[in-house]
All heavy atoms as a GROMACS GRO file, in nm:
protein
  562
    1ILE      N    1   3.054   6.224  14.093
    1ILE     CA    2   2.947   6.190  14.185
    1ILE      C    3   2.922   6.040  14.175
    1ILE      O    4   2.895   5.990  14.067
    1ILE     CB    5   2.818   6.267  14.151
    1ILE    CG1    6   2.843   6.417  14.155
    1ILE    CG2    7   2.704   6.228  14.243
    1ILE    CD1    8   2.728   6.498  14.105
    2PRO      N    9   2.931   5.969  14.285
    2PRO     CA   10   2.906   5.824  14.280
    2PRO      C   11   2.758   5.796  14.254
    2PRO      O   12   2.671   5.872  14.294
    2PRO     CB   13   2.948   5.776  14.418
    2PRO     CG   14   2.951   5.895  14.505
    2PRO     CD   15   2.971   6.014  14.417
    3VAL      N   16   2.732   5.685  14.187
    3VAL     CA   17   2.595   5.642  14.160
    3VAL      C   18   2.557   5.543  14.268
    3VAL      O   19   2.623   5.441  14.286
    3VAL     CB   20   2.585   5.577  14.020
    3VAL    CG1   21   2.443   5.528  13.996
    3VAL    CG2   22   2.629   5.674  13.912
    4ASN      N   23   2.448   5.573  14.340
    4ASN     CA   24   2.404   5.481  14.445
    4ASN      C   25   2.316   5.372  14.385
    4ASN      O   26   2.300   5.364  14.264
    4ASN     CB   27   2.331   5.558  14.556
    4ASN     CG   28   2.206   5.629  14.504
    4ASN    OD1   29   2.149   5.590  14.404
    4ASN    ND2   30   2.166   5.734  14.573
    5GLY      N   31   2.257   5.291  14.468
    5GLY     CA   32   2.175   5.180  14.423
    5GLY      C   33   2.051   5.220  14.346
    5GLY      O   34   1.991   5.140  14.277
    6PHE      N   35   2.011   5.345  14.356
    6PHE     CA   36   1.893   5.393  14.285
    6PHE      C   37   1.926   5.444  14.145
    6PHE      O   38   1.837   5.466  14.065
    6PHE     CB   39   1.824   5.504  14.365
    6PHE     CG   40   1.772   5.455  14.497
    6PHE    CD1   41   1.837   5.490  14.613
    6PHE    CD2   42   1.660   5.374  14.504
    6PHE    CE1   43   1.790   5.445  14.735
    6PHE    CE2   44   1.613   5.329  14.625
    6PHE     CZ   45   1.678   5.365  14.742
    7GLY      N   46   2.055   5.464  14.115
    7GLY     CA   47   2.096   5.511  13.983
    7GLY      C   48   2.070   5.659  13.963
    7GLY      O   49   2.032   5.730  14.055
    8ILE      N   50   2.089   5.702  13.842
    8ILE     CA   51   2.066   5.841  13.804
    8ILE      C   52   1.982   5.839  13.677
    8ILE      O   53   2.014   5.769  13.581
    8ILE     CB   54   2.198   5.916  13.776
    8ILE    CG1   55   2.282   5.922  13.904
    8ILE    CG2   56   2.172   6.055  13.724
    8ILE    CD1   57   2.419   5.983  13.883
    9CYS      N   58   1.875   5.915  13.675
    9CYS     CA   59   1.789   5.923  13.558
    9CYS      C   60   1.820   6.048  13.478
    9CYS      O   61   1.852   6.152  13.535
    9CYS     CB   62   1.642   5.924  13.599
    9CYS     SG   63   1.589   5.771  13.675
   10GLY      N   64   1.809   6.037  13.347
   10GLY     CA   65   1.832   6.152  13.261
   10GLY      C   66   1.802   6.114  13.118
   10GLY      O   67   1.746   6.008  13.090
   11THR      N   68   1.839   6.202  13.026
   11THR     CA   69   1.817   6.176  12.884
   11THR      C   70   1.950   6.150  12.817
   11THR      O   71   2.051   6.213  12.848
   11THR     CB   72   1.746   6.294  12.816
   11THR    OG1   73   1.822   6.413  12.838
   11THR    CG2   74   1.606   6.314  12.870
   12LEU      N   75   1.949   6.055  12.724
   12LEU     CA   76   2.070   6.016  12.651
   12LEU      C   77   2.067   6.080  12.513
   12LEU      O   78   1.968   6.069  12.441
   12LEU     CB   79   2.077   5.864  12.639
   12LEU     CG   80   2.201   5.806  12.572
   12LEU    CD1   81   2.327   5.840  12.651
   12LEU    CD2   82   2.187   5.656  12.557
   13HIS      N   83   2.176   6.149  12.477
   13HIS     CA   84   2.187   6.218  12.349
   13HIS      C   85   2.313   6.173  12.278
   13HIS      O   86   2.419   6.162  12.340
   13HIS     CB   87   2.195   6.369  12.370
   13HIS     CG   88   2.078   6.425  12.445
   13HIS    ND1   89   1.966   6.472  12.382
   13HIS    CD2   90   2.056   6.440  12.577
   13HIS    CE1   91   1.880   6.515  12.472
   13HIS    NE2   92   1.932   6.496  12.591
   14LEU      N   93   2.303   6.146  12.148
   14LEU     CA   94   2.422   6.117  12.069
   14LEU      C   95   2.505   6.244  12.058
   14LEU      O   96   2.450   6.351  12.029
   14LEU     CB   97   2.384   6.071  11.927
   14LEU     CG   98   2.331   5.930  11.913
   14LEU    CD1   99   2.290   5.905  11.770
   14LEU    CD2  100   2.435   5.829  11.957
   15ALA      N  101   2.633   6.232  12.083
   15ALA     CA  102   2.722   6.347  12.069
   15ALA      C  103   2.730   6.385  11.921
   15ALA      O  104   2.726   6.299  11.834
   15ALA     CB  105   2.860   6.314  12.122
   16GLU      N  106   2.742   6.514  11.895
   16GLU     CA  107   2.757   6.562  11.758
   16GLU      C  108   2.873   6.660  11.755
   16GLU      O  109   2.858   6.771  11.807
   16GLU     CB  110   2.629   6.630  11.712
   16GLU     CG  111   2.630   6.667  11.567
   16GLU     CD  112   2.500   6.734  11.525
   16GLU    OE1  113   2.393   6.698  11.575
   16GLU    OE2  114   2.509   6.825  11.444
   17PRO      N  115   2.990   6.622  11.705
   17PRO     CA  116   3.023   6.499  11.634
   17PRO      C  117   3.029   6.379  11.730
   17PRO      O  118   3.056   6.394  11.848
   17PRO     CB  119   3.161   6.527  11.574
   17PRO     CG  120   3.221   6.629  11.664
   17PRO     CD  121   3.106   6.712  11.714
   18LEU      N  122   3.006   6.261  11.674
   18LEU     CA  123   2.993   6.140  11.753
   18LEU      C  124   3.120   6.107  11.832
   18LEU      O  125   3.112   6.054  11.942
   18LEU     CB  126   2.955   6.022  11.662
   18LEU     CG  127   2.917   5.892  11.730
   18LEU    CD1  128   2.804   5.912  11.831
   18LEU    CD2  129   2.878   5.789  11.628
   19ASP      N  130   3.238   6.143  11.780
   19ASP     CA  131   3.362   6.113  11.853
   19ASP      C  132   3.393   6.216  11.960
   19ASP      O  133   3.481   6.195  12.043
   19ASP     CB  134   3.481   6.096  11.757
   19ASP     CG  135   3.519   6.223  11.684
   19ASP    OD1  136   3.463   6.332  11.711
   19ASP    OD2  137   3.608   6.215  11.597
   20ALA      N  138   3.322   6.328  11.963
   20ALA     CA  139   3.338   6.434  12.064
   20ALA      C  140   3.480   6.484  12.076
   20ALA      O  141   3.523   6.529  12.182
   20ALA     CB  142   3.285   6.388  12.199
   21CYS      N  143   3.555   6.480  11.966
   21CYS     CA  144   3.693   6.528  11.969
   21CYS      C  145   3.703   6.678  11.940
   21CYS      O  146   3.812   6.735  11.939
   21CYS     CB  147   3.778   6.449  11.869
   21CYS     SG  148   3.805   6.279  11.922
   22SER      N  149   3.590   6.742  11.917
   22SER     CA  150   3.584   6.888  11.903
   22SER      C  151   3.458   6.933  11.977
   22SER      O  152   3.382   6.851  12.026
   22SER     CB  153   3.580   6.927  11.755
   22SER     OG  154   3.469   6.869  11.690
   23SER      N  155   3.437   7.061  11.984
   23SER     CA  156   3.321   7.113  12.056
   23SER      C  157   3.192   7.050  12.004
   23SER      O  158   3.173   7.036  11.883
   23SER     CB  159   3.313   7.265  12.038
   23SER     OG  160   3.423   7.326  12.097
   24LEU      N  161   3.105   7.012  12.098
   24LEU     CA  162   2.980   6.947  12.058
   24LEU      C  163   2.882   7.051  12.008
   24LEU      O  164   2.867   7.158  12.065
   24LEU     CB  165   2.920   6.871  12.176
   24LEU     CG  166   3.005   6.758  12.233
   24LEU    CD1  167   2.927   6.680  12.338
   24LEU    CD2  168   3.052   6.664  12.124
   25LEU      N  169   2.815   7.019  11.900
   25LEU     CA  170   2.722   7.110  11.837
   25LEU      C  171   2.582   7.100  11.896
   25LEU      O  172   2.502   7.192  11.883
   25LEU     CB  173   2.714   7.081  11.686
   25LEU     CG  174   2.848   7.086  11.612
   25LEU    CD1  175   2.830   7.042  11.468
   25LEU    CD2  176   2.907   7.225  11.620
   26ASN      N  177   2.550   6.989  11.963
   26ASN     CA  178   2.414   6.967  12.008
   26ASN      C  179   2.391   6.988  12.157
   26ASN      O  180   2.279   6.988  12.202
   26ASN     CB  181   2.365   6.827  11.970
   26ASN     CG  182   2.449   6.717  12.029
   26ASN    OD1  183   2.567   6.733  12.052
   26ASN    ND2  184   2.387   6.603  12.053
   27GLY      N  185   2.492   7.008  12.235
   27GLY     CA  186   2.474   7.017  12.380
   27GLY      C  187   2.394   7.136  12.426
   27GLY      O  188   2.297   7.122  12.497
   28LEU      N  189   2.432   7.254  12.383
   28LEU     CA  190   2.366   7.374  12.433
   28LEU      C  191   2.229   7.395  12.371
   28LEU      O  192   2.150   7.472  12.422
   28LEU     CB  193   2.455   7.496  12.405
   28LEU     CG  194   2.591   7.492  12.476
   28LEU    CD1  195   2.675   7.612  12.436
   28LEU    CD2  196   2.573   7.490  12.627
   29ASN      N  197   2.198   7.325  12.263
   29ASN     CA  198   2.067   7.339  12.199
   29ASN      C  199   1.960   7.254  12.267
   29ASN      O  200   1.844   7.267  12.237
   29ASN     CB  201   2.076   7.298  12.051
   29ASN     CG  202   2.166   7.390  11.974
   29ASN    OD1  203   2.181   7.506  12.007
   29ASN    ND2  204   2.228   7.337  11.869
   30VAL      N  205   2.000   7.168  12.358
   30VAL     CA  206   1.905   7.079  12.424
   30VAL      C  207   1.836   7.157  12.536
   30VAL      O  208   1.899   7.227  12.612
   30VAL     CB  209   1.978   6.955  12.481
   30VAL    CG1  210   1.882   6.864  12.553
   30VAL    CG2  211   2.048   6.880  12.369
   31ASN      N  212   1.705   7.142  12.545
   31ASN     CA  213   1.625   7.214  12.644
   31ASN      C  214   1.668   7.178  12.786
   31ASN      O  215   1.673   7.062  12.823
   31ASN     CB  216   1.478   7.178  12.623
   31ASN     CG  217   1.387   7.264  12.706
   31ASN    OD1  218   1.427   7.326  12.803
   31ASN    ND2  219   1.261   7.266  12.668
   32ILE      N  220   1.696   7.278  12.867
   32ILE     CA  221   1.743   7.257  13.004
   32ILE      C  222   1.638   7.184  13.088
   32ILE      O  223   1.671   7.112  13.180
   32ILE     CB  224   1.783   7.391  13.069
   32ILE    CG1  225   1.920   7.431  13.020
   32ILE    CG2  226   1.779   7.386  13.218
   32ILE    CD1  227   1.975   7.558  13.078
   33SER      N  228   1.510   7.201  13.058
   33SER     CA  229   1.405   7.139  13.138
   33SER      C  230   1.407   6.986  13.129
   33SER      O  231   1.336   6.920  13.201
   33SER     CB  232   1.267   7.191  13.094
   33SER     OG  233   1.239   7.148  12.963
   34GLU      N  234   1.488   6.931  13.041
   34GLU     CA  235   1.496   6.785  13.030
   34GLU      C  236   1.570   6.722  13.147
   34GLU      O  237   1.574   6.602  13.159
   34GLU     CB  238   1.567   6.746  12.899
   34GLU     CG  239   1.487   6.776  12.776
   34GLU     CD  240   1.560   6.734  12.650
   34GLU    OE1  241   1.668   6.673  12.660
   34GLU    OE2  242   1.509   6.763  12.543
   35GLY      N  243   1.629   6.800  13.234
   35GLY     CA  244   1.699   6.746  13.349
   35GLY      C  245   1.842   6.708  13.314
   35GLY      O  246   1.907   6.772  13.233
   36ILE      N  247   1.891   6.600  13.374
   36ILE     CA  248   2.029   6.557  13.354
   36ILE      C  249   2.046   6.502  13.212
   36ILE      O  250   1.966   6.421  13.166
   36ILE     CB  251   2.067   6.450  13.458
   36ILE    CG1  252   2.059   6.511  13.598
   36ILE    CG2  253   2.206   6.397  13.432
   36ILE    CD1  254   2.080   6.411  13.709
   37LYS      N  255   2.151   6.548  13.145
   37LYS     CA  256   2.178   6.504  13.008
   37LYS      C  257   2.304   6.418  13.006
   37LYS      O  258   2.405   6.452  13.067
   37LYS     CB  259   2.198   6.624  12.917
   37LYS     CG  260   2.077   6.715  12.906
   37LYS     CD  261   2.104   6.829  12.812
   37LYS     CE  262   2.221   6.912  12.861
   37LYS     NZ  263   2.256   7.022  12.773
   38PHE      N  264   2.298   6.306  12.934
   38PHE     CA  265   2.411   6.216  12.915
   38PHE      C  266   2.451   6.220  12.768
   38PHE      O  267   2.365   6.218  12.681
   38PHE     CB  268   2.373   6.071  12.950
   38PHE     CG  269   2.325   6.053  13.091
   38PHE    CD1  270   2.190   6.060  13.120
   38PHE    CD2  271   2.413   6.028  13.194
   38PHE    CE1  272   2.143   6.042  13.249
   38PHE    CE2  273   2.368   6.010  13.324
   38PHE     CZ  274   2.233   6.017  13.351
   39ALA      N  275   2.580   6.224  12.741
   39ALA     CA  276   2.629   6.221  12.603
   39ALA      C  277   2.679   6.081  12.571
   39ALA      O  278   2.755   6.022  12.648
   39ALA     CB  279   2.743   6.321  12.585
   40LEU      N  280   2.636   6.026  12.458
   40LEU     CA  281   2.683   5.897  12.409
   40LEU      C  282   2.790   5.924  12.303
   40LEU      O  283   2.762   5.988  12.202
   40LEU     CB  284   2.568   5.815  12.352
   40LEU     CG  285   2.604   5.675  12.303
   40LEU    CD1  286   2.657   5.590  12.420
   40LEU    CD2  287   2.482   5.609  12.240
   41ILE      N  288   2.912   5.877  12.329
   41ILE     CA  289   3.029   5.911  12.249
   41ILE      C  290   3.100   5.784  12.204
   41ILE      O  291   3.119   5.692  12.283
   41ILE     CB  292   3.127   5.997  12.332
   41ILE    CG1  293   3.056   6.124  12.382
   41ILE    CG2  294   3.252   6.030  12.254
   41ILE    CD1  295   3.135   6.201  12.486
   42ILE      N  296   3.142   5.781  12.078
   42ILE     CA  297   3.217   5.666  12.026
   42ILE      C  298   3.364   5.678  12.069
   42ILE      O  299   3.419   5.788  12.079
   42ILE     CB  300   3.204   5.655  11.873
   42ILE    CG1  301   3.250   5.519  11.825
   42ILE    CG2  302   3.279   5.766  11.802
   42ILE    CD1  303   3.212   5.489  11.681
   43ARG      N  304   3.426   5.565  12.094
   43ARG     CA  305   3.566   5.562  12.135
   43ARG      C  306   3.659   5.590  12.017
   43ARG      O  307   3.626   5.563  11.903
   43ARG     CB  308   3.597   5.423  12.193
   43ARG     CG  309   3.736   5.410  12.246
   43ARG     CD  310   3.756   5.273  12.305
   43ARG     NE  311   3.893   5.263  12.352
   43ARG     CZ  312   3.943   5.160  12.412
   43ARG    NH1  313   3.867   5.054  12.433
   43ARG    NH2  314   4.067   5.158  12.452
   44GLY      N  315   3.778   5.641  12.046
   44GLY     CA  316   3.881   5.660  11.944
   44GLY      C  317   3.897   5.804  11.901
   44GLY      O  318   3.823   5.893  11.943
   45SER      N  319   3.998   5.829  11.819
   45SER     CA  320   4.029   5.958  11.755
   45SER      C  321   4.090   6.064  11.846
   45SER      O  322   4.157   6.152  11.797
   45SER     CB  323   3.907   6.016  11.685
   45SER     OG  324   3.857   5.928  11.590
   46CYS      N  325   4.065   6.060  11.976
   46CYS     CA  326   4.129   6.153  12.070
   46CYS      C  327   4.122   6.092  12.209
   46CYS      O  328   4.069   5.981  12.226
   46CYS     CB  329   4.060   6.291  12.064
   46CYS     SG  330   3.888   6.293  12.116
   47THR      N  331   4.171   6.162  12.308
   47THR     CA  332   4.176   6.106  12.444
   47THR      C  333   4.040   6.110  12.511
   47THR      O  334   3.951   6.188  12.473
   47THR     CB  335   4.276   6.184  12.532
   47THR    OG1  336   4.224   6.318  12.550
   47THR    CG2  337   4.414   6.189  12.469
   48PHE      N  338   4.023   6.026  12.614
   48PHE     CA  339   3.900   6.027  12.692
   48PHE      C  340   3.883   6.164  12.759
   48PHE      O  341   3.771   6.213  12.772
   48PHE     CB  342   3.902   5.917  12.799
   48PHE     CG  343   3.878   5.780  12.743
   48PHE    CD1  344   3.983   5.693  12.720
   48PHE    CD2  345   3.749   5.738  12.714
   48PHE    CE1  346   3.960   5.567  12.668
   48PHE    CE2  347   3.725   5.612  12.662
   48PHE     CZ  348   3.831   5.525  12.639
   49GLU      N  349   3.994   6.224  12.802
   49GLU     CA  350   3.987   6.354  12.868
   49GLU      C  351   3.928   6.459  12.774
   49GLU      O  352   3.845   6.541  12.816
   49GLU     CB  353   4.126   6.398  12.916
   49GLU     CG  354   4.179   6.319  13.033
   49GLU     CD  355   4.244   6.186  12.993
   49GLU    OE1  356   4.257   6.157  12.872
   49GLU    OE2  357   4.281   6.110  13.083
   50GLU      N  358   3.969   6.459  12.646
   50GLU     CA  359   3.915   6.555  12.550
   50GLU      C  360   3.766   6.533  12.529
   50GLU      O  361   3.688   6.629  12.522
   50GLU     CB  362   3.987   6.542  12.416
   50GLU     CG  363   4.131   6.592  12.417
   50GLU     CD  364   4.200   6.564  12.286
   50GLU    OE1  365   4.248   6.450  12.268
   50GLU    OE2  366   4.206   6.656  12.202
   51LYS      N  367   3.726   6.407  12.517
   51LYS     CA  368   3.586   6.373  12.496
   51LYS      C  369   3.500   6.423  12.612
   51LYS      O  370   3.397   6.489  12.591
   51LYS     CB  371   3.569   6.222  12.481
   51LYS     CG  372   3.633   6.165  12.355
   51LYS     CD  373   3.625   6.014  12.355
   51LYS     CE  374   3.697   5.954  12.239
   51LYS     NZ  375   3.643   5.988  12.109
   52VAL      N  376   3.542   6.392  12.734
   52VAL     CA  377   3.465   6.430  12.852
   52VAL      C  378   3.464   6.582  12.870
   52VAL      O  379   3.360   6.641  12.902
   52VAL     CB  380   3.520   6.359  12.978
   52VAL    CG1  381   3.454   6.412  13.104
   52VAL    CG2  382   3.500   6.208  12.966
   53LYS      N  383   3.575   6.647  12.844
   53LYS     CA  384   3.581   6.793  12.855
   53LYS      C  385   3.485   6.858  12.756
   53LYS      O  386   3.412   6.952  12.791
   53LYS     CB  387   3.725   6.841  12.829
   53LYS     CG  388   3.742   6.992  12.823
   53LYS     CD  389   3.755   7.051  12.960
   53LYS     CE  390   3.805   7.194  12.956
   53LYS     NZ  391   3.699   7.292  12.938
   54ASN      N  392   3.482   6.809  12.632
   54ASN     CA  393   3.391   6.866  12.532
   54ASN      C  394   3.245   6.843  12.569
   54ASN      O  395   3.161   6.930  12.550
   54ASN     CB  396   3.422   6.810  12.393
   54ASN     CG  397   3.551   6.867  12.338
   54ASN    OD1  398   3.587   6.981  12.366
   54ASN    ND2  399   3.622   6.789  12.258
   55ALA      N  400   3.216   6.725  12.624
   55ALA     CA  401   3.079   6.697  12.669
   55ALA      C  402   3.042   6.788  12.786
   55ALA      O  403   2.932   6.845  12.789
   55ALA     CB  404   3.066   6.550  12.709
   56GLN      N  405   3.133   6.805  12.879
   56GLN     CA  406   3.109   6.892  12.994
   56GLN      C  407   3.089   7.037  12.950
   56GLN      O  408   2.996   7.104  12.997
   56GLN     CB  409   3.226   6.881  13.091
   56GLN     CG  410   3.209   6.957  13.219
   56GLN     CD  411   3.327   6.938  13.312
   56GLN    OE1  412   3.439   6.913  13.269
   56GLN    NE2  413   3.302   6.949  13.440
   57ASP      N  414   3.172   7.083  12.860
   57ASP     CA  415   3.160   7.220  12.810
   57ASP      C  416   3.026   7.245  12.739
   57ASP      O  417   2.977   7.357  12.735
   57ASP     CB  418   3.274   7.254  12.714
   57ASP     CG  419   3.407   7.270  12.785
   57ASP    OD1  420   3.409   7.278  12.909
   57ASP    OD2  421   3.510   7.272  12.714
   58ALA      N  422   2.968   7.139  12.682
   58ALA     CA  423   2.841   7.150  12.611
   58ALA      C  424   2.721   7.138  12.705
   58ALA      O  425   2.606   7.146  12.661
   58ALA     CB  426   2.832   7.043  12.502
   59GLY      N  427   2.746   7.117  12.833
   59GLY     CA  428   2.638   7.113  12.930
   59GLY      C  429   2.592   6.975  12.970
   59GLY      O  430   2.495   6.961  13.045
   60PHE      N  431   2.661   6.870  12.924
   60PHE     CA  432   2.625   6.735  12.964
   60PHE      C  433   2.678   6.707  13.103
   60PHE      O  434   2.786   6.753  13.140
   60PHE     CB  435   2.680   6.633  12.864
   60PHE     CG  436   2.611   6.637  12.731
   60PHE    CD1  437   2.664   6.706  12.625
   60PHE    CD2  438   2.490   6.571  12.712
   60PHE    CE1  439   2.600   6.711  12.502
   60PHE    CE2  440   2.424   6.575  12.591
   60PHE     CZ  441   2.480   6.645  12.485
   61ARG      N  442   2.604   6.627  13.180
   61ARG     CA  443   2.646   6.593  13.316
   61ARG      C  444   2.726   6.465  13.322
   61ARG      O  445   2.793   6.438  13.421
   61ARG     CB  446   2.522   6.578  13.406
   61ARG     CG  447   2.444   6.706  13.428
   61ARG     CD  448   2.510   6.800  13.528
   61ARG     NE  449   2.537   6.738  13.654
   61ARG     CZ  450   2.454   6.732  13.756
   61ARG    NH1  451   2.335   6.785  13.747
   61ARG    NH2  452   2.490   6.674  13.868
   62ALA      N  453   2.715   6.382  13.217
   62ALA     CA  454   2.788   6.256  13.214
   62ALA      C  455   2.818   6.219  13.070
   62ALA      O  456   2.748   6.264  12.978
   62ALA     CB  457   2.708   6.144  13.280
   63ALA      N  458   2.923   6.141  13.052
   63ALA     CA  459   2.960   6.092  12.918
   63ALA      C  460   2.971   5.940  12.924
   63ALA      O  461   3.034   5.886  13.014
   63ALA     CB  462   3.092   6.153  12.873
   64ILE      N  463   2.909   5.876  12.828
   64ILE     CA  464   2.920   5.731  12.812
   64ILE      C  465   2.999   5.708  12.684
   64ILE      O  466   2.952   5.744  12.576
   64ILE     CB  467   2.782   5.664  12.803
   64ILE    CG1  468   2.702   5.692  12.930
   64ILE    CG2  469   2.797   5.514  12.778
   64ILE    CD1  470   2.557   5.652  12.921
   65VAL      N  471   3.119   5.654  12.697
   65VAL     CA  472   3.204   5.629  12.581
   65VAL      C  473   3.196   5.481  12.550
   65VAL      O  474   3.222   5.397  12.635
   65VAL     CB  475   3.350   5.671  12.609
   65VAL    CG1  476   3.437   5.646  12.487
   65VAL    CG2  477   3.356   5.819  12.650
   66TYR      N  478   3.158   5.450  12.425
   66TYR     CA  479   3.141   5.309  12.387
   66TYR      C  480   3.240   5.271  12.278
   66TYR      O  481   3.289   5.356  12.204
   66TYR     CB  482   2.997   5.281  12.343
   66TYR     CG  483   2.960   5.338  12.207
   66TYR    CD1  484   2.972   5.260  12.092
   66TYR    CD2  485   2.915   5.468  12.195
   66TYR    CE1  486   2.938   5.312  11.968
   66TYR    CE2  487   2.881   5.520  12.072
   66TYR     CZ  488   2.893   5.442  11.959
   66TYR     OH  489   2.861   5.493  11.836
   67ASP      N  490   3.268   5.143  12.271
   67ASP     CA  491   3.360   5.087  12.172
   67ASP      C  492   3.277   5.017  12.066
   67ASP      O  493   3.198   4.929  12.096
   67ASP     CB  494   3.455   4.988  12.239
   67ASP     CG  495   3.570   4.947  12.151
   67ASP    OD1  496   3.571   4.982  12.031
   67ASP    OD2  497   3.661   4.880  12.201
   68ASN      N  498   3.294   5.056  11.941
   68ASN     CA  499   3.215   4.996  11.833
   68ASN      C  500   3.280   4.873  11.773
   68ASN      O  501   3.231   4.818  11.676
   68ASN     CB  502   3.188   5.100  11.724
   68ASN     CG  503   3.314   5.144  11.656
   68ASN    OD1  504   3.422   5.138  11.713
   68ASN    ND2  505   3.302   5.192  11.533
   69LYS      N  506   3.391   4.827  11.832
   69LYS     CA  507   3.460   4.708  11.782
   69LYS      C  508   3.461   4.602  11.892
   69LYS      O  509   3.495   4.630  12.005
   69LYS     CB  510   3.603   4.742  11.742
   69LYS     CG  511   3.609   4.841  11.628
   69LYS     CD  512   3.750   4.878  11.594
   69LYS     CE  513   3.749   4.982  11.484
   69LYS     NZ  514   3.873   5.048  11.468
   70GLU      N  515   3.424   4.481  11.856
   70GLU     CA  516   3.421   4.373  11.954
   70GLU      C  517   3.564   4.323  11.977
   70GLU      O  518   3.631   4.279  11.885
   70GLU     CB  519   3.334   4.259  11.905
   70GLU     CG  520   3.311   4.154  12.010
   70GLU     CD  521   3.210   4.050  11.964
   70GLU    OE1  522   3.124   4.083  11.883
   70GLU    OE2  523   3.222   3.938  12.014
   71THR      N  524   3.606   4.332  12.102
   71THR     CA  525   3.741   4.287  12.136
   71THR      C  526   3.741   4.168  12.230
   71THR      O  527   3.844   4.108  12.254
   71THR     CB  528   3.822   4.401  12.203
   71THR    OG1  529   3.755   4.442  12.322
   71THR    CG2  530   3.837   4.519  12.107
   72GLY      N  531   3.625   4.137  12.286
   72GLY     CA  532   3.617   4.022  12.374
   72GLY      C  533   3.641   4.052  12.521
   72GLY      O  534   3.615   3.969  12.606
   73SER      N  535   3.690   4.171  12.554
   73SER     CA  536   3.711   4.205  12.694
   73SER      C  537   3.670   4.350  12.718
   73SER      O  538   3.685   4.434  12.631
   73SER     CB  539   3.857   4.182  12.736
   73SER     OG  540   3.940   4.269  12.663
   74LEU      N  541   3.620   4.376  12.837
   74LEU     CA  542   3.580   4.512  12.874
   74LEU      C  543   3.687   4.574  12.962
   74LEU      O  544   3.748   4.507  13.045
   74LEU     CB  545   3.448   4.509  12.950
   74LEU     CG  546   3.325   4.462  12.872
   74LEU    CD1  547   3.205   4.455  12.966
   74LEU    CD2  548   3.297   4.558  12.758
   75ILE      N  549   3.708   4.703  12.943
   75ILE     CA  550   3.801   4.778  13.027
   75ILE      C  551   3.718   4.878  13.105
   75ILE      O  552   3.642   4.955  13.047
   75ILE     CB  553   3.905   4.853  12.942
   75ILE    CG1  554   3.984   4.753  12.858
   75ILE    CG2  555   3.995   4.938  13.029
   75ILE    CD1  556   4.076   4.817  12.759
   76SER      N  557   3.729   4.874  13.237
   76SER     CA  558   3.652   4.970  13.319
   76SER      C  559   3.740   5.083  13.364
   76SER      O  560   3.860   5.073  13.367
   76SER     CB  561   3.590   4.899  13.438
   76SER     OG  562   3.692   4.841  13.516
   0.00000   0.00000   0.00000
């Protein structure tokens, strides 16, 4: 779903485990009334596809994957 100029509001949750390379333990425990849930995931250890699939399976609507190492350039 594209994000328009108004953005998307929701709650940000740290993925558990943080690398999201296995099923997330915290996704289904989050109260549904919170609205849209975003998972914050650290980069590395497995593919982006695995990370996003695990976040999706846990009920998250979006995944934000961040790099914890400064490399000087961003990859979109």
